[in-house]
N, C-alpha and C positions, 0 to 999 in steps of 0.2 A: 770758981771763972765760970763752971756751967751754968749755972741758976743765973751770972747776971746777963751773959749773953741772952738766953733765953728768955728773961723778961725783956731784954732790948727787942726780942724780934717780936713777940706779941705787944709792945706798945708801938712798933712800927706798923702790926696788921691794924692793930686798932685803929689808928691815924689814918691809915690810907683806906679806912673801910667807910665812908658816905655813909649819910644818912638818907634813905630812897623814902620821899615820900608816896603813897600812893592813893587815887581818888578809885571808889570803886563803887561802880553803879549795877546795880539790876533794876532790871526794867522787869514787868509784867505786863500780860495782857489775855484777852479773851478770842483773839484771831491774832494768828503767826503774821498775818501781809503786813498789817496794820505795825506789829510790835515789828518786822524787819524795818520798815519805813524809818520809823522814829529811831533805831538803834545806826541806819546806816547813814540821818540826820547828825546824830549826835555825833558818830566818828568825824564825820566833815568839817562841824564846827572846832572838835578837836584838832585834827589835822589841820585846819586854816593858821593854827596859829602854833606849826610846830609842834605838837607835845606828840610823844610816845603810845600809839594805843596796843596794848593787847585783848586780842577779843575778835569779836564777841562769841562768846564760849554759850553751844545752848544746854540750858540746864533740865533736868527730867521736866515734862507737861506734869499738869499737877492733874487727877480725876478728880468729880464730884461727883458720885452719882447716887439718884432719888429715883426710889420706888411708887410709886401712885395707884390708888383703888382707880380705875376705871367706872366704876358702878359704887354708889355711897351704902348698899340694901345686898341685893341679889346675887349680881356677881361677881362673888371675891376673889375667887381664881383669878378673872380678868386684872393684869394690871398691867399699868404704863412705865416706860421706864426710863428717864431724861440724864441727862448727865452735860457736864457742865469744864470744860478742860482749860485751864489755865496756862499760858506758853510762858518759859521766862529764858533771860537772857542773863549775862553778866557782861560787863566792859571795867579793862582796867585801864584810867591815863597815870602815868610813871610821872611824876616831879611835875605836876600842873602849875604853870603861873597862874598869876593874877589876873589876866586878860580868859585864861579859859575856864577858868569860874566862874566871872561873869558875865559868858556868853554861854555859858554852860546853864544859868540861872535865868536869863531872858530867852531861852528858848521855848519857842509853843510845839507843845507836842500834841497828838490827837487826841479827841476822850475816850477814855478807855484805858489809856495807857498809864501805869503805875511804873513810879520809880524811886526808887529807895537809894541815895546818896554816902557813901561813908567814905571819910579820913581815915588813912591807916598808916 
């Protein structure tokens, strides 16, 4: 008897659990101000259609450093250093409707902002 009651409890838990779809959006840009305005624009369009938004979660900034010789021949010890910073943010939209997805695809963002969208 204890085995059948245990099976019934697990069946009830499985049926009460709903499938949650998430739209995971990763936004990348070289300038943090442009990135924050575009993330705010994405959040505003999602909230306009009553979607639940989690984030923005700031991800670690990626640094790319380059060292270049200043002179080509004599002054080998004189060097210049350059760096590029890639700022990243993460957004999750839980249970997006068709209107939310359509409005996000029609969204125009500034140049230099890269967006990756995954359905989970």
